[in-house]
Backbone as CSV, one residue per row, in Angstrom:
resi,resn,N_x,N_y,N_z,CA_x,CA_y,CA_z,C_x,C_y,C_z
1,MET,0.849,-1.179,0.000,0.000,0.000,0.000,0.894,1.241,0.000
2,THR,0.428,2.288,-0.609,1.194,3.519,-0.621,1.194,4.137,0.768
3,LYS,2.138,5.006,0.983,2.264,5.655,2.288,1.108,6.634,2.497
4,LEU,0.510,6.568,3.683,-0.580,7.480,4.018,-0.028,8.742,4.660
5,LEU,-0.654,9.842,4.367,-0.319,11.090,5.038,-1.297,11.246,6.192
6,ILE,-0.800,11.049,7.393,-1.648,11.035,8.577,-1.104,12.040,9.589
7,HIS,-2.011,12.790,10.198,-1.627,13.723,11.263,-0.973,12.930,12.391
8,PRO,0.084,13.469,13.015,0.787,12.732,14.072,-0.117,12.245,15.208
9,ALA,-1.103,13.042,15.602,-2.017,12.617,16.676,-2.872,11.437,16.222
10,THR,-3.301,11.463,14.988,-4.093,10.362,14.435,-3.232,9.117,14.307
11,LYS,-1.988,9.274,13.900,-1.050,8.153,13.785,-0.862,7.473,15.135
12,LYS,-0.783,8.263,16.206,-0.642,7.686,17.547,-1.868,6.852,17.906
13,GLN,-3.057,7.343,17.540,-4.277,6.571,17.793,-4.277,5.274,16.999
14,PHE,-3.867,5.351,15.741,-3.782,4.154,14.911,-2.794,3.157,15.501
15,ASP,-1.649,3.644,15.957,-0.642,2.762,16.549,-1.188,2.047,17.783
16,ARG,-1.981,2.757,18.594,-2.600,2.127,19.769,-3.596,1.053,19.345
17,LEU,-4.398,1.349,18.316,-5.355,0.360,17.813,-4.637,-0.872,17.282
18,ILE,-3.550,-0.658,16.574,-2.795,-1.764,15.983,-2.137,-2.608,17.075
19,ALA,-1.647,-1.964,18.124,-0.975,-2.677,19.218,-1.953,-3.545,20.004
20,THR,-3.150,-3.043,20.224,-4.176,-3.791,20.943,-5.485,-3.683,20.164
21,PRO,-5.623,-4.477,19.108,-6.791,-4.357,18.238,-8.092,-4.699,18.947
22,PRO,-9.126,-3.923,18.688,-10.437,-4.229,19.260,-11.077,-5.392,18.508
23,GLN,-12.168,-5.921,19.077,-12.893,-6.995,18.406,-13.486,-6.501,17.099
24,SER,-13.959,-5.258,17.116,-14.504,-4.647,15.900,-14.278,-3.151,15.972
25,LEU,-14.405,-2.511,14.834,-14.159,-1.081,14.752,-15.124,-0.485,13.741
26,LEU,-15.853,0.541,14.142,-16.803,1.208,13.266,-16.219,2.553,12.862
27,LEU,-16.019,2.749,11.570,-15.512,4.015,11.057,-16.673,4.778,10.439
28,VAL,-16.863,6.003,10.881,-17.977,6.815,10.414,-17.447,8.159,9.962
29,GLY,-17.941,8.643,8.830,-17.530,9.947,8.341,-18.198,10.251,7.018
30,SER,-17.969,11.430,6.555,-18.544,11.862,5.288,-17.904,11.107,4.126
31,GLU,-18.661,11.002,3.049,-18.155,10.336,1.857,-16.937,11.087,1.319
32,GLY,-15.925,10.327,0.958,-14.746,10.917,0.341,-13.632,11.317,1.285
33,VAL,-13.782,11.048,2.594,-12.727,11.450,3.524,-11.642,10.395,3.698
34,GLY,-11.810,9.239,3.048,-10.765,8.224,3.087,-10.987,7.111,4.085
35,LEU,-12.226,6.894,4.506,-12.478,5.837,5.482,-12.132,4.454,4.942
36,GLY,-12.392,4.219,3.658,-12.030,2.936,3.063,-10.528,2.717,3.078
37,THR,-9.804,3.743,2.761,-8.334,3.667,2.774,-7.838,3.384,4.184
38,ILE,-8.408,4.066,5.155,-8.010,3.863,6.551,-8.373,2.455,7.012
39,ALA,-9.558,1.979,6.634,-9.978,0.633,7.019,-9.013,-0.417,6.474
40,HIS,-8.644,-0.280,5.212,-7.708,-1.242,4.627,-6.324,-1.135,5.262
41,TYR,-5.884,0.063,5.551,-4.594,0.263,6.215,-4.589,-0.431,7.575
42,LEU,-5.618,-0.173,8.377,-5.686,-0.792,9.704,-5.841,-2.301,9.588
43,GLY,-6.646,-2.750,8.631,-6.817,-4.185,8.439,-5.518,-4.889,8.092
44,GLU,-4.726,-4.275,7.240,-3.420,-4.846,6.879,-2.500,-4.911,8.088
45,LYS,-2.498,-3.851,8.866,-1.591,-3.786,10.010,-2.025,-4.702,11.153
46,MET,-3.341,-4.855,11.334,-3.847,-5.650,12.460,-3.798,-7.141,12.175
47,THR,-4.193,-7.547,10.968,-4.202,-8.981,10.664,-3.747,-9.216,9.240
48,ASN,-4.689,-9.156,8.297,-4.351,-9.367,6.898,-5.308,-8.592,6.007
49,LYS,-5.062,-8.628,4.725,-5.845,-7.824,3.783,-7.306,-8.242,3.704
50,ASN,-7.618,-9.455,4.094,-8.991,-9.942,3.999,-9.816,-9.646,5.248
51,SER,-9.293,-8.876,6.176,-9.993,-8.659,7.439,-10.960,-7.483,7.394
52,VAL,-11.033,-6.771,6.292,-11.925,-5.621,6.185,-13.195,-6.038,5.471
53,ILE,-14.318,-5.850,6.133,-15.623,-6.123,5.546,-16.344,-4.787,5.441
54,LYS,-16.738,-4.448,4.235,-17.369,-3.156,3.972,-18.884,-3.309,4.039
55,LEU,-19.508,-2.558,4.928,-20.948,-2.574,5.096,-21.448,-1.153,4.947
56,LEU,-22.137,-0.881,3.856,-22.571,0.476,3.544,-24.074,0.629,3.713
57,PRO,-24.529,1.807,4.115,-25.970,2.045,4.233,-26.628,2.109,2.854
58,ASP,-27.940,1.868,2.829,-28.688,1.935,1.572,-29.072,3.382,1.260
59,GLU,-29.942,3.546,0.261,-30.336,4.895,-0.169,-31.065,5.681,0.922
60,LYS,-31.619,4.980,1.918,-32.291,5.654,3.035,-31.340,5.881,4.209
61,ASN,-30.061,5.617,3.973,-29.004,5.790,4.974,-29.193,4.861,6.175
62,SER,-29.670,3.649,5.894,-29.819,2.672,6.963,-29.197,1.347,6.532
63,ILE,-28.879,0.533,7.503,-28.321,-0.790,7.253,-29.379,-1.806,7.672
64,LYS,-29.799,-2.626,6.742,-30.870,-3.590,6.966,-30.399,-4.750,7.844
65,ILE,-31.357,-5.347,8.540,-31.049,-6.467,9.425,-30.456,-7.643,8.660
66,ASP,-30.872,-7.847,7.409,-30.300,-8.929,6.605,-28.806,-8.727,6.374
67,ALA,-28.389,-7.475,6.213,-26.959,-7.183,6.039,-26.199,-7.495,7.329
68,ILE,-26.802,-7.186,8.472,-26.168,-7.485,9.762,-26.074,-8.998,9.959
69,ARG,-27.132,-9.709,9.603,-27.107,-11.180,9.719,-26.043,-11.784,8.822
70,SER,-25.926,-11.259,7.612,-24.901,-11.742,6.691,-23.503,-11.476,7.251
71,LEU,-23.315,-10.300,7.811,-22.032,-9.959,8.421,-21.716,-10.913,9.571
72,ARG,-22.704,-11.200,10.379,-22.520,-12.111,11.509,-22.097,-13.489,11.002
73,THR,-22.735,-13.951,9.941,-22.390,-15.244,9.362,-20.946,-15.237,8.832
74,GLN,-20.566,-14.165,8.169,-19.200,-14.066,7.639,-18.173,-14.089,8.754
75,LEU,-18.480,-13.468,9.862,-17.529,-13.381,10.955,-17.407,-14.703,11.712
76,ARG,-18.411,-15.554,11.615,-18.355,-16.856,12.287,-17.534,-17.872,11.518
77,THR,-17.361,-17.665,10.213,-16.652,-18.676,9.413,-15.195,-18.369,9.276
């Protein structure tokens, strides 16, 4: 992955997350701020490239229960 330009304070937070990864992490922000890039960066550093599962809201800005159930199934396997 290319080098990310990250504010030093944010880098310290990322380093703490990488050192002691949580069970899950929810990234929230406006479209286009780089959340996907950050998710993949953290996923690579914490475990491997396949550890990032992208769950996006629908046109009504909500996440359906079927999507949550599917995510739960993916995480169990």
